[in-house]
N, CA, C and O atoms as a Maestro MAE file, in Angstrom:
{
 s_m_m2io_version
 :::
 2.0.0
}

f_m_ct {
 s_m_title
 :::
 protein
 m_atom[220] {
  # First column is atom index #
  i_m_mmod_type
  r_m_x_coord
  r_m_y_coord
  r_m_z_coord
  i_m_residue_number
  s_m_chain_name
  s_m_pdb_residue_name
  s_m_pdb_atom_name
  i_m_atomic_number
  :::
  1 25 17.898 25.328 -8.893 1 A "MET " " N  " 7
  2 3 16.680 24.553 -8.815 1 A "MET " " CA " 6
  3 2 17.045 23.069 -8.735 1 A "MET " " C  " 6
  4 15 17.818 22.576 -9.556 1 A "MET " " O  " 8
  5 25 16.512 22.379 -7.783 2 A "SER " " N  " 7
  6 3 16.835 20.962 -7.625 2 A "SER " " CA " 6
  7 2 15.742 20.103 -8.254 2 A "SER " " C  " 6
  8 15 14.576 20.491 -8.315 2 A "SER " " O  " 8
  9 25 16.151 18.936 -8.715 3 A "PHE " " N  " 7
  10 3 15.220 17.994 -9.327 3 A "PHE " " CA " 6
  11 2 14.642 17.083 -8.259 3 A "PHE " " C  " 6
  12 15 15.380 16.465 -7.491 3 A "PHE " " O  " 8
  13 25 13.339 17.003 -8.214 4 A "GLN " " N  " 7
  14 3 12.687 16.104 -7.266 4 A "GLN " " CA " 6
  15 2 11.873 15.090 -8.052 4 A "GLN " " C  " 6
  16 15 10.887 15.450 -8.695 4 A "GLN " " O  " 8
  17 25 12.279 13.820 -8.006 5 A "PRO " " N  " 7
  18 3 11.555 12.815 -8.785 5 A "PRO " " CA " 6
  19 2 10.129 12.630 -8.272 5 A "PRO " " C  " 6
  20 15 9.852 12.759 -7.079 5 A "PRO " " O  " 8
  21 25 9.260 12.331 -9.188 6 A "THR " " N  " 7
  22 3 7.873 12.057 -8.841 6 A "THR " " CA " 6
  23 2 7.557 10.628 -9.224 6 A "THR " " C  " 6
  24 15 8.397 9.932 -9.795 6 A "THR " " O  " 8
  25 25 6.355 10.190 -8.913 7 A "LEU " " N  " 7
  26 3 5.935 8.851 -9.278 7 A "LEU " " CA " 6
  27 2 6.027 8.640 -10.782 7 A "LEU " " C  " 6
  28 15 6.269 7.520 -11.232 7 A "LEU " " O  " 8
  29 25 5.842 9.682 -11.556 8 A "ALA " " N  " 7
  30 3 5.864 9.558 -13.010 8 A "ALA " " CA " 6
  31 2 7.242 9.179 -13.536 8 A "ALA " " C  " 6
  32 15 7.343 8.636 -14.636 8 A "ALA " " O  " 8
  33 25 8.311 9.451 -12.780 9 A "THR " " N  " 7
  34 3 9.656 9.144 -13.252 9 A "THR " " CA " 6
  35 2 10.093 7.727 -12.883 9 A "THR " " C  " 6
  36 15 11.155 7.277 -13.313 9 A "THR " " O  " 8
  37 25 9.292 7.026 -12.097 10 A "ILE " " N  " 7
  38 3 9.619 5.659 -11.719 10 A "ILE " " CA " 6
  39 2 9.169 4.735 -12.845 10 A "ILE " " C  " 6
  40 15 8.029 4.838 -13.299 10 A "ILE " " O  " 8
  41 25 10.041 3.831 -13.308 11 A "PRO " " N  " 7
  42 3 9.646 2.923 -14.386 11 A "PRO " " CA " 6
  43 2 8.417 2.103 -14.011 11 A "PRO " " C  " 6
  44 15 8.182 1.815 -12.837 11 A "PRO " " O  " 8
  45 25 7.642 1.735 -15.015 12 A "LEU " " N  " 7
  46 3 6.390 1.026 -14.798 12 A "LEU " " CA " 6
  47 2 6.589 -0.277 -14.038 12 A "LEU " " C  " 6
  48 15 5.765 -0.625 -13.192 12 A "LEU " " O  " 8
  49 25 7.672 -1.009 -14.324 13 A "HIS " " N  " 7
  50 3 7.869 -2.289 -13.650 13 A "HIS " " CA " 6
  51 2 8.055 -2.108 -12.146 13 A "HIS " " C  " 6
  52 15 7.764 -3.029 -11.383 13 A "HIS " " O  " 8
  53 25 8.528 -0.952 -11.704 14 A "SER " " N  " 7
  54 3 8.667 -0.690 -10.275 14 A "SER " " CA " 6
  55 2 7.304 -0.617 -9.604 14 A "SER " " C  " 6
  56 15 7.131 -1.080 -8.477 14 A "SER " " O  " 8
  57 25 6.335 -0.032 -10.305 15 A "HIS " " N  " 7
  58 3 4.979 0.042 -9.764 15 A "HIS " " CA " 6
  59 2 4.414 -1.355 -9.534 15 A "HIS " " C  " 6
  60 15 3.700 -1.597 -8.561 15 A "HIS " " O  " 8
  61 25 4.739 -2.256 -10.428 16 A "HIS " " N  " 7
  62 3 4.230 -3.621 -10.313 16 A "HIS " " CA " 6
  63 2 4.712 -4.262 -9.011 16 A "HIS " " C  " 6
  64 15 3.928 -4.891 -8.299 16 A "HIS " " O  " 8
  65 25 5.991 -4.105 -8.702 17 A "HIS " " N  " 7
  66 3 6.536 -4.695 -7.479 17 A "HIS " " CA " 6
  67 2 5.979 -4.015 -6.232 17 A "HIS " " C  " 6
  68 15 5.712 -4.671 -5.225 17 A "HIS " " O  " 8
  69 25 5.808 -2.720 -6.304 18 A "VAL " " N  " 7
  70 3 5.231 -1.983 -5.175 18 A "VAL " " CA " 6
  71 2 3.791 -2.441 -4.948 18 A "VAL " " C  " 6
  72 15 3.377 -2.683 -3.814 18 A "VAL " " O  " 8
  73 25 3.032 -2.557 -6.044 19 A "ARG " " N  " 7
  74 3 1.638 -2.990 -5.939 19 A "ARG " " CA " 6
  75 2 1.555 -4.400 -5.353 19 A "ARG " " C  " 6
  76 15 0.708 -4.667 -4.500 19 A "ARG " " O  " 8
  77 25 2.422 -5.296 -5.802 20 A "GLN " " N  " 7
  78 3 2.415 -6.661 -5.266 20 A "GLN " " CA " 6
  79 2 2.692 -6.669 -3.773 20 A "GLN " " C  " 6
  80 15 2.043 -7.395 -3.020 20 A "GLN " " O  " 8
  81 25 3.648 -5.866 -3.346 21 A "GLY " " N  " 7
  82 3 3.973 -5.792 -1.921 21 A "GLY " " CA " 6
  83 2 2.827 -5.233 -1.098 21 A "GLY " " C  " 6
  84 15 2.521 -5.745 -0.022 21 A "GLY " " O  " 8
  85 25 2.194 -4.187 -1.601 22 A "LEU " " N  " 7
  86 3 1.064 -3.593 -0.882 22 A "LEU " " CA " 6
  87 2 -0.124 -4.550 -0.832 22 A "LEU " " C  " 6
  88 15 -0.813 -4.633 0.184 22 A "LEU " " O  " 8
  89 25 -0.362 -5.269 -1.920 23 A "GLU " " N  " 7
  90 3 -1.465 -6.233 -1.930 23 A "GLU " " CA " 6
  91 2 -1.209 -7.371 -0.939 23 A "GLU " " C  " 6
  92 15 -2.140 -7.848 -0.290 23 A "GLU " " O  " 8
  93 25 0.044 -7.805 -0.822 24 A "ALA " " N  " 7
  94 3 0.388 -8.846 0.145 24 A "ALA " " CA " 6
  95 2 0.165 -8.336 1.572 24 A "ALA " " C  " 6
  96 15 -0.373 -9.052 2.417 24 A "ALA " " O  " 8
  97 25 0.581 -7.102 1.829 25 A "GLN " " N  " 7
  98 3 0.357 -6.522 3.155 25 A "GLN " " CA " 6
  99 2 -1.133 -6.381 3.439 25 A "GLN " " C  " 6
  100 15 -1.583 -6.622 4.559 25 A "GLN " " O  " 8
  101 25 -1.895 -5.990 2.423 26 A "LEU " " N  " 7
  102 3 -3.336 -5.826 2.596 26 A "LEU " " CA " 6
  103 2 -3.989 -7.162 2.964 26 A "LEU " " C  " 6
  104 15 -4.841 -7.211 3.852 26 A "LEU " " O  " 8
  105 25 -3.593 -8.241 2.287 27 A "ARG " " N  " 7
  106 3 -4.129 -9.567 2.633 27 A "ARG " " CA " 6
  107 2 -3.771 -9.943 4.069 27 A "ARG " " C  " 6
  108 15 -4.593 -10.501 4.796 27 A "ARG " " O  " 8
  109 25 -2.550 -9.635 4.468 28 A "GLN " " N  " 7
  110 3 -2.098 -9.944 5.827 28 A "GLN " " CA " 6
  111 2 -2.915 -9.163 6.861 28 A "GLN " " C  " 6
  112 15 -3.333 -9.727 7.873 28 A "GLN " " O  " 8
  113 25 -3.141 -7.888 6.615 29 A "PHE " " N  " 7
  114 3 -3.894 -7.084 7.580 29 A "PHE " " CA " 6
  115 2 -5.367 -7.438 7.590 29 A "PHE " " C  " 6
  116 15 -6.016 -7.321 8.630 29 A "PHE " " O  " 8
  117 25 -5.927 -7.878 6.435 30 A "TRP " " N  " 7
  118 3 -7.315 -8.338 6.443 30 A "TRP " " CA " 6
  119 2 -7.442 -9.570 7.327 30 A "TRP " " C  " 6
  120 15 -8.408 -9.699 8.079 30 A "TRP " " O  " 8
  121 25 -6.470 -10.478 7.241 31 A "ALA " " N  " 7
  122 3 -6.495 -11.668 8.090 31 A "ALA " " CA " 6
  123 2 -6.377 -11.281 9.562 31 A "ALA " " C  " 6
  124 15 -7.079 -11.829 10.412 31 A "ALA " " O  " 8
  125 25 -5.490 -10.339 9.855 32 A "MET " " N  " 7
  126 3 -5.325 -9.885 11.235 32 A "MET " " CA " 6
  127 2 -6.591 -9.198 11.732 32 A "MET " " C  " 6
  128 15 -7.008 -9.404 12.872 32 A "MET " " O  " 8
  129 25 -7.204 -8.378 10.874 33 A "TYR " " N  " 7
  130 3 -8.411 -7.655 11.271 33 A "TYR " " CA " 6
  131 2 -9.574 -8.624 11.486 33 A "TYR " " C  " 6
  132 15 -10.382 -8.433 12.395 33 A "TYR " " O  " 8
  133 25 -9.660 -9.655 10.659 34 A "THR " " N  " 7
  134 3 -10.708 -10.661 10.810 34 A "THR " " CA " 6
  135 2 -10.546 -11.405 12.134 34 A "THR " " C  " 6
  136 15 -11.523 -11.678 12.831 34 A "THR " " O  " 8
  137 25 -9.300 -11.726 12.465 35 A "ALA " " N  " 7
  138 3 -9.028 -12.436 13.712 35 A "ALA " " CA " 6
  139 2 -9.172 -11.533 14.929 35 A "ALA " " C  " 6
  140 15 -9.640 -11.967 15.981 35 A "ALA " " O  " 8
  141 25 -8.767 -10.273 14.781 36 A "LEU " " N  " 7
  142 3 -8.777 -9.339 15.905 36 A "LEU " " CA " 6
  143 2 -9.128 -7.939 15.387 36 A "LEU " " C  " 6
  144 15 -8.234 -7.170 15.035 36 A "LEU " " O  " 8
  145 25 -10.419 -7.607 15.339 37 A "PRO " " N  " 7
  146 3 -10.841 -6.332 14.751 37 A "PRO " " CA " 6
  147 2 -10.574 -5.121 15.653 37 A "PRO " " C  " 6
  148 15 -11.493 -4.565 16.254 37 A "PRO " " O  " 8
  149 25 -9.311 -4.730 15.733 38 A "THR " " N  " 7
  150 3 -8.947 -3.568 16.539 38 A "THR " " CA " 6
  151 2 -8.908 -2.310 15.673 38 A "THR " " C  " 6
  152 15 -8.883 -2.387 14.444 38 A "THR " " O  " 8
  153 25 -8.905 -1.186 16.317 39 A "GLU " " N  " 7
  154 3 -8.821 0.087 15.606 39 A "GLU " " CA " 6
  155 2 -7.489 0.219 14.868 39 A "GLU " " C  " 6
  156 15 -7.443 0.769 13.768 39 A "GLU " " O  " 8
  157 25 -6.415 -0.277 15.459 40 A "ALA " " N  " 7
  158 3 -5.091 -0.212 14.818 40 A "ALA " " CA " 6
  159 2 -5.066 -1.031 13.530 40 A "ALA " " C  " 6
  160 15 -4.519 -0.589 12.519 40 A "ALA " " O  " 8
  161 25 -5.661 -2.228 13.567 41 A "ASN " " N  " 7
  162 3 -5.701 -3.055 12.362 41 A "ASN " " CA " 6
  163 2 -6.568 -2.409 11.290 41 A "ASN " " C  " 6
  164 15 -6.230 -2.468 10.108 41 A "ASN " " O  " 8
  165 25 -7.671 -1.798 11.680 42 A "ARG " " N  " 7
  166 3 -8.543 -1.117 10.729 42 A "ARG " " CA " 6
  167 2 -7.829 0.072 10.101 42 A "ARG " " C  " 6
  168 15 -7.966 0.321 8.903 42 A "ARG " " O  " 8
  169 25 -7.069 0.803 10.904 43 A "TYR " " N  " 7
  170 3 -6.298 1.938 10.396 43 A "TYR " " CA " 6
  171 2 -5.328 1.476 9.314 43 A "TYR " " C  " 6
  172 15 -5.221 2.109 8.264 43 A "TYR " " O  " 8
  173 25 -4.618 0.373 9.568 44 A "GLN " " N  " 7
  174 3 -3.656 -0.144 8.591 44 A "GLN " " CA " 6
  175 2 -4.356 -0.557 7.296 44 A "GLN " " C  " 6
  176 15 -3.834 -0.324 6.205 44 A "GLN " " O  " 8
  177 25 -5.528 -1.165 7.415 45 A "LEU " " N  " 7
  178 3 -6.290 -1.549 6.222 45 A "LEU " " CA " 6
  179 2 -6.638 -0.330 5.370 45 A "LEU " " C  " 6
  180 15 -6.449 -0.338 4.154 45 A "LEU " " O  " 8
  181 25 -7.136 0.694 6.006 46 A "VAL " " N  " 7
  182 3 -7.516 1.910 5.289 46 A "VAL " " CA " 6
  183 2 -6.291 2.549 4.648 46 A "VAL " " C  " 6
  184 15 -6.349 2.986 3.498 46 A "VAL " " O  " 8
  185 25 -5.195 2.605 5.372 47 A "ARG " " N  " 7
  186 3 -3.960 3.197 4.861 47 A "ARG " " CA " 6
  187 2 -3.471 2.447 3.625 47 A "ARG " " C  " 6
  188 15 -3.121 3.067 2.621 47 A "ARG " " O  " 8
  189 25 -3.445 1.115 3.693 48 A "LEU " " N  " 7
  190 3 -2.980 0.319 2.563 48 A "LEU " " CA " 6
  191 2 -3.915 0.434 1.364 48 A "LEU " " C  " 6
  192 15 -3.456 0.512 0.225 48 A "LEU " " O  " 8
  193 25 -5.211 0.445 1.612 49 A "GLU " " N  " 7
  194 3 -6.166 0.593 0.519 49 A "GLU " " CA " 6
  195 2 -5.982 1.943 -0.195 49 A "GLU " " C  " 6
  196 15 -6.067 2.016 -1.421 49 A "GLU " " O  " 8
  197 25 -5.734 2.986 0.561 50 A "ARG " " N  " 7
  198 3 -5.528 4.300 -0.041 50 A "ARG " " CA " 6
  199 2 -4.226 4.354 -0.838 50 A "ARG " " C  " 6
  200 15 -4.173 4.958 -1.909 50 A "ARG " " O  " 8
  201 25 -3.179 3.720 -0.313 51 A "LEU " " N  " 7
  202 3 -1.921 3.667 -1.048 51 A "LEU " " CA " 6
  203 2 -2.087 2.940 -2.372 51 A "LEU " " C  " 6
  204 15 -1.548 3.367 -3.393 51 A "LEU " " O  " 8
  205 25 -2.830 1.845 -2.356 52 A "LEU " " N  " 7
  206 3 -3.054 1.102 -3.594 52 A "LEU " " CA " 6
  207 2 -3.850 1.924 -4.612 52 A "LEU " " C  " 6
  208 15 -3.598 1.821 -5.813 52 A "LEU " " O  " 8
  209 25 -4.785 2.719 -4.160 53 A "MET " " N  " 7
  210 3 -5.572 3.546 -5.072 53 A "MET " " CA " 6
  211 2 -4.718 4.639 -5.720 53 A "MET " " C  " 6
  212 15 -5.012 5.092 -6.826 53 A "MET " " O  " 8
  213 25 -3.655 5.056 -5.018 54 A "GLU " " N  " 7
  214 3 -2.800 6.126 -5.549 54 A "GLU " " CA " 6
  215 2 -1.829 5.645 -6.621 54 A "GLU " " C  " 6
  216 15 -1.300 6.445 -7.392 54 A "GLU " " O  " 8
  217 25 -1.602 4.357 -6.664 55 A "ILE " " N  " 7
  218 3 -0.638 3.824 -7.647 55 A "ILE " " CA " 6
  219 2 -1.290 3.704 -9.000 55 A "ILE " " C  " 6
  220 15 -0.647 3.276 -9.959 55 A "ILE " " O  " 8
  :::
 }
 m_bond[219] {
  # First column is bond index #
  i_m_from
  i_m_to
  i_m_order
  :::
  1 1 2 1
  2 2 3 1
  3 3 4 2
  4 3 5 1
  5 5 6 1
  6 6 7 1
  7 7 8 2
  8 7 9 1
  9 9 10 1
  10 10 11 1
  11 11 12 2
  12 11 13 1
  13 13 14 1
  14 14 15 1
  15 15 16 2
  16 15 17 1
  17 17 18 1
  18 18 19 1
  19 19 20 2
  20 19 21 1
  21 21 22 1
  22 22 23 1
  23 23 24 2
  24 23 25 1
  25 25 26 1
  26 26 27 1
  27 27 28 2
  28 27 29 1
  29 29 30 1
  30 30 31 1
  31 31 32 2
  32 31 33 1
  33 33 34 1
  34 34 35 1
  35 35 36 2
  36 35 37 1
  37 37 38 1
  38 38 39 1
  39 39 40 2
  40 39 41 1
  41 41 42 1
  42 42 43 1
  43 43 44 2
  44 43 45 1
  45 45 46 1
  46 46 47 1
  47 47 48 2
  48 47 49 1
  49 49 50 1
  50 50 51 1
  51 51 52 2
  52 51 53 1
  53 53 54 1
  54 54 55 1
  55 55 56 2
  56 55 57 1
  57 57 58 1
  58 58 59 1
  59 59 60 2
  60 59 61 1
  61 61 62 1
  62 62 63 1
  63 63 64 2
  64 63 65 1
  65 65 66 1
  66 66 67 1
  67 67 68 2
  68 67 69 1
  69 69 70 1
  70 70 71 1
  71 71 72 2
  72 71 73 1
  73 73 74 1
  74 74 75 1
  75 75 76 2
  76 75 77 1
  77 77 78 1
  78 78 79 1
  79 79 80 2
  80 79 81 1
  81 81 82 1
  82 82 83 1
  83 83 84 2
  84 83 85 1
  85 85 86 1
  86 86 87 1
  87 87 88 2
  88 87 89 1
  89 89 90 1
  90 90 91 1
  91 91 92 2
  92 91 93 1
  93 93 94 1
  94 94 95 1
  95 95 96 2
  96 95 97 1
  97 97 98 1
  98 98 99 1
  99 99 100 2
  100 99 101 1
  101 101 102 1
  102 102 103 1
  103 103 104 2
  104 103 105 1
  105 105 106 1
  106 106 107 1
  107 107 108 2
  108 107 109 1
  109 109 110 1
  110 110 111 1
  111 111 112 2
  112 111 113 1
  113 113 114 1
  114 114 115 1
  115 115 116 2
  116 115 117 1
  117 117 118 1
  118 118 119 1
  119 119 120 2
  120 119 121 1
  121 121 122 1
  122 122 123 1
  123 123 124 2
  124 123 125 1
  125 125 126 1
  126 126 127 1
  127 127 128 2
  128 127 129 1
  129 129 130 1
  130 130 131 1
  131 131 132 2
  132 131 133 1
  133 133 134 1
  134 134 135 1
  135 135 136 2
  136 135 137 1
  137 137 138 1
  138 138 139 1
  139 139 140 2
  140 139 141 1
  141 141 142 1
  142 142 143 1
  143 143 144 2
  144 143 145 1
  145 145 146 1
  146 146 147 1
  147 147 148 2
  148 147 149 1
  149 149 150 1
  150 150 151 1
  151 151 152 2
  152 151 153 1
  153 153 154 1
  154 154 155 1
  155 155 156 2
  156 155 157 1
  157 157 158 1
  158 158 159 1
  159 159 160 2
  160 159 161 1
  161 161 162 1
  162 162 163 1
  163 163 164 2
  164 163 165 1
  165 165 166 1
  166 166 167 1
  167 167 168 2
  168 167 169 1
  169 169 170 1
  170 170 171 1
  171 171 172 2
  172 171 173 1
  173 173 174 1
  174 174 175 1
  175 175 176 2
  176 175 177 1
  177 177 178 1
  178 178 179 1
  179 179 180 2
  180 179 181 1
  181 181 182 1
  182 182 183 1
  183 183 184 2
  184 183 185 1
  185 185 186 1
  186 186 187 1
  187 187 188 2
  188 187 189 1
  189 189 190 1
  190 190 191 1
  191 191 192 2
  192 191 193 1
  193 193 194 1
  194 194 195 1
  195 195 196 2
  196 195 197 1
  197 197 198 1
  198 198 199 1
  199 199 200 2
  200 199 201 1
  201 201 202 1
  202 202 203 1
  203 203 204 2
  204 203 205 1
  205 205 206 1
  206 206 207 1
  207 207 208 2
  208 207 209 1
  209 209 210 1
  210 210 211 1
  211 211 212 2
  212 211 213 1
  213 213 214 1
  214 214 215 1
  215 215 216 2
  216 215 217 1
  217 217 218 1
  218 218 219 1
  219 219 220 2
  :::
 }
}
């Protein structure tokens, strides 16, 4: 049986850095979507928002 790490095994401080990175990307894509509201930019916004909710 092999061990597969889950999110629960990642130290809490790692989540903080991941969250900061995702929030920075989200701000960047909101700016891009505001300037150019394409379907691709909207997709990235939704994807990032969902990732942030999972953390």
